Structures are given as structure tokens and as C-alpha cells.
C-alpha positions in Angstrom: -23.0 -5.3 -14.4 -19.7 -7.0 -15.0 -19.4 -10.6 -13.9 -16.6 -13.1 -14.0 -17.0 -15.4 -17.0 -17.2 -19.1 -16.2 -13.8 -19.8 -17.8 -12.2 -17.0 -16.0 -13.8 -18.1 -12.7 -12.0 -21.4 -12.9 -8.7 -19.8 -13.4 -9.2 -16.6 -11.5 -6.9 -15.9 -8.5 -9.4 -13.5 -7.1 -10.7 -14.3 -3.5 -14.4 -14.8 -3.1 -16.3 -12.4 -0.8 -19.6 -13.5 0.6 -21.5 -10.4 1.7 -24.9 -9.0 2.6 -25.6 -5.5 1.4 -27.0 -4.0 4.7 -24.8 -5.7 7.2 -22.5 -3.2 8.9 -19.7 -5.7 9.2 -19.9 -6.4 5.5 -20.2 -2.7 4.6 -17.0 -1.9 6.3 -15.2 -4.7 4.6 -16.4 -3.6 1.2 -15.4 0.0 2.0 -11.8 -1.1 2.6 -11.8 -3.1 -0.6 -13.0 -0.1 -2.6 -10.6 2.3 -0.9 -7.6 0.0 -1.5 -8.7 -1.0 -5.0 -8.4 -4.7 -4.1 -10.6 -6.8 -6.4 -12.6 -9.8 -5.3 -15.4 -11.9 -6.7 -18.4 -10.6 -4.8 -21.2 -12.9 -4.0 -24.1 -11.1 -2.4 -26.3 -13.5 -0.4 -29.5 -13.6 1.6 -28.9 -14.5 5.3 -31.9 -16.7 5.3 -30.5 -18.8 2.4 -26.7 -19.2 3.1 -24.7 -20.9 0.4 -23.2 -24.3 1.4 -19.8 -23.2 0.2 -19.8 -20.3 2.6 -20.9 -22.4 5.5 -18.3 -25.0 4.7 -15.6 -22.3 4.6 -16.8 -20.6 7.8 -19.1 -22.7 10.0 -20.1 -19.7 12.1 -22.0 -18.7 8.9 -22.0 -15.0 9.3 -21.0 -12.4 6.7 -18.6 -11.3 5.6 -16.4 -14.3 4.6 -13.4 -13.9 2.3 -12.3 -17.2 0.8 -8.9 -17.2 -0.9 -8.4 -19.5 -3.8 -5.8 -21.4 -1.8 -8.4 -22.2 0.8 -7.4 -19.6 3.4 -10.4 -18.0 4.9 -10.9 -14.6 6.6 -14.2 -14.6 8.6 -13.9 -11.4 10.6 -14.6 -8.1 9.0 -11.7 -6.4 10.7 -9.3 -9.0 9.4 -10.7 -8.4 5.9 -10.1 -4.7 6.2 -6.6 -5.2 7.5 -5.9 -7.6 4.6 -7.1 -5.0 2.1 -4.9 -2.3 3.7 -1.9 -4.7 3.4 -2.6 -4.7 -0.4 -2.8 -0.9 -0.6 -3.2 1.9 1.9 -2.6 5.1 -0.1 -4.0 7.5 2.4 -2.6 5.8 5.5 -5.8 4.6 7.1 -3.5 2.7 9.5 -0.8 5.1 10.5 2.6 3.9 11.7 2.4 5.8 15.1 1.9 3.3 17.9 -0.2 5.7 20.0 -2.6 6.4 17.0 -2.9 2.7 16.3 -3.7 2.1 19.9 -6.5 4.7 19.8 -7.9 3.2 16.6 -8.1 -0.3 17.8 -9.4 0.8 21.2 -12.3 2.6 19.5 -13.0 -0.4 17.3 -13.0 -2.8 20.3 -15.5 -0.6 22.1 -17.7 -0.4 19.0 -17.6 -4.1 18.3 -18.1 -5.0 21.9 -20.4 -3.0 24.3 -21.7 -0.6 21.7 -22.8 -3.3 19.3 -24.4 -5.2 22.1 -26.5 -2.1 23.1 -27.2 -1.4 19.4 -28.7 -4.8 18.9 -30.8 -4.5 22.0 -31.9 -1.0 20.9 -32.8 -2.0 17.4 -34.4 -5.4 18.2 -35.6 -4.5 21.7 -38.6 -6.9 21.6 -36.1 -9.7 21.7 -34.5 -8.3 24.9 -37.3 -7.5 27.4 -34.9 -7.2 30.3 -34.8 -3.4 29.8 -36.7 -0.8 28.0 -35.8 0.4 24.5 -34.9 3.8 26.0 -32.5 2.2 28.5 -30.7 0.4 25.7 -30.5 3.6 23.7 -29.1 5.5 26.7 -26.5 2.8 27.1 -25.5 3.2 23.5 -25.4 7.0 23.8 -22.4 6.8 26.0 -20.4 5.8 23.0 -22.0 8.5 20.8 -21.0 11.0 23.4 -17.4 9.7 23.4 -17.3 10.0 19.6 -18.7 13.5 19.8 -15.9 14.4 22.1 -13.3 12.8 19.8 -14.6 15.1 17.0 -14.4 18.3 19.2 -10.9 19.2 18.1 -10.4 17.2 14.9 -12.3 16.4 11.7 -12.1 12.6 12.1 -12.0 10.3 15.1 -8.3 10.1 15.6 -7.0 13.1 13.5 -7.8 15.4 10.6 -7.7 12.7 8.0 -9.9 9.5 7.7 -8.5 6.4 9.4 -9.4 2.8 9.9 -11.4 3.8 12.9 -13.8 6.1 10.9 -14.4 3.4 8.3 -14.8 0.6 10.8 -17.3 2.5 13.0 -19.5 4.6 10.7 -21.7 1.7 9.4 -22.7 0.9 13.0 -23.4 4.6 13.9 -25.5 4.6 10.7 -27.5 1.6 12.0 -28.0 3.2 15.4 -29.2 6.4 13.8 -31.6 4.6 11.5 -33.1 2.7 14.4 -35.0 5.9 15.3 -34.1 8.6 12.8 -36.4 11.2 14.3 -34.7 10.8 17.7 -31.2 10.8 16.2 -31.9 14.0 14.2 -32.8 15.8 17.4 -30.0 14.3 19.5 -27.3 16.6 20.8 -24.4 15.2 18.7 -23.9 17.8 16.0 -20.3 16.9 15.2 -21.1 13.2 15.0 -24.1 13.8 12.8 -22.0 15.9 10.4 -19.3 13.2 10.4 -21.8 10.5 9.6 -23.5 12.6 6.9 -20.1 13.1 5.2 -19.4 9.3 5.1 -22.9 8.6 3.8 -22.5 11.1 1.0 -19.2 9.7 -0.2 -18.7 8.2 -3.6 -17.1 5.1 -2.1 -20.2 4.5 0.1 -22.5 4.8 -2.9 -20.4 2.2 -4.7 -20.5 -0.1 -1.7 -24.2 0.2 -1.3 -25.2 -0.3 -4.9 -27.9 -2.9 -5.2 -26.7 -6.0 -7.0 -28.3 -9.3 -7.9 -28.3 -12.0 -5.3 -25.7 -14.6 -6.2 -27.0 -18.0 -7.3 -25.2 -21.2 -6.8 -23.3 -22.3 -9.9 -23.1 -18.8 -11.4 -20.1 -16.5 -11.5 -19.9 -13.7 -9.0 -19.5 -10.0 -9.6 -16.1 -8.3 -10.0 -15.9 -5.9 -7.1 -14.8 -3.2 -7.1 -14.8 -2.9 -10.9 -11.8 -0.6 -11.3 -12.8 0.1 -14.9 -16.2 1.3 -13.9 -19.6 -0.5 -13.7 
């Protein structure tokens, strides 16, 4: 697995990405980097053992964190995705049309807000005893039903080609599905299930989810994505 040699690390202009393999926010950030071909120095961490440098760069201490060599920090996954698309957006994940952009960012806001709240309560329901697990799932299902309707007349969420909306949302739908896979497999969302399955089967997702060694303080990070192959 290619790493950045110590001498290159000192001189390298590459930004540093602190990430956690299974975090949906981190997944979507890495998806954008792979898609755009934007290389970073990847440092996979454990959330129970957060590096001091990451916490210093982003006191909220949640992944992902992208630290540029000039000290600029991006600490929101959507900002990292948009930055990657600024570098290269060959398939127009972010179209020029104002109405399409409005739809994209509307879906992302709903996903990152009320749906994520219900997802957390559904997945970790023992921490939220105010309602039953089924109630949290039903609340989350309202968003699933909306996405199912989006897919009724088009292949992807806002059109017939993938967009930022698809890539920003599918890691969270994956997490919701995995919270109770037996239930999800029986749920009445055939289009959404096919849409999710296609994303999970993609080569980019396989590259994003490849297991890598946990980064250790004082060692070089991993070149990601490695455009010459791993």
C-alpha cells in the first residue's frame, strides 16, 4: 500500500484528510475525492483515539477533517465534497442549472438534518428512550418514501445521471438499511433498494471502503486515491 515517504511528506503540498472508514460523512468525502481524482494524504483514525493534530485543527473533533498545508481547514464533509468538485467535476455532479442545484441541496439538507437525527435514534435507540425503535424507523421512512418517489421517473435522485445528491445521500441510506437489514430487504422501496445496490457495487465505493492500516502519530499517511493503482 503506497505511503508518502518522510522526505516527501515534509515537502508535499497534499492536504491531509483525517477519516474513519465506516463514517457516512467520511465515506461521501472520500467518494468525491476518488471521483474527482484529487489526491490527499489519508490518515485513517480510530474515533476513540483522535490525533492531537486533528483536534487542534478542528476542535469539534469529528471526521472528516481536511487540513491544507497552508493551515486552511475544511471540517464539514459537504465542504470537502464541493472542494473536490472544484478541482475536477468531469461528469457534472454539480450541474449549472439553478433549479437542479436547489433540488440537490434541498435533499442534502433534509438528509443531514431530520433524517440523520432519526437515523441515529433508530440505530442507537437505547440511547433515546423517548420513543420506540419502530417510531424512529417510521419517522426515517418518510425520507425513504420521498427518495422512492424521486426515483419513480428517473434513474438517479435528480435526473438520469449521478449527481452530488446521490453521492452525498447513499452512505446514510446504507447505514439506515444496515440497522435492520431483514426489515429493509422486505420494505416497500424497490427503486431505492436498486439505487443503493448499484452504488454499493461500484468500483469507486470498493476503493473508498478498502481496509487500510490505522494511521500512527509520526508516520506518513497513505496516498489517496492512488491514481497509479494500489
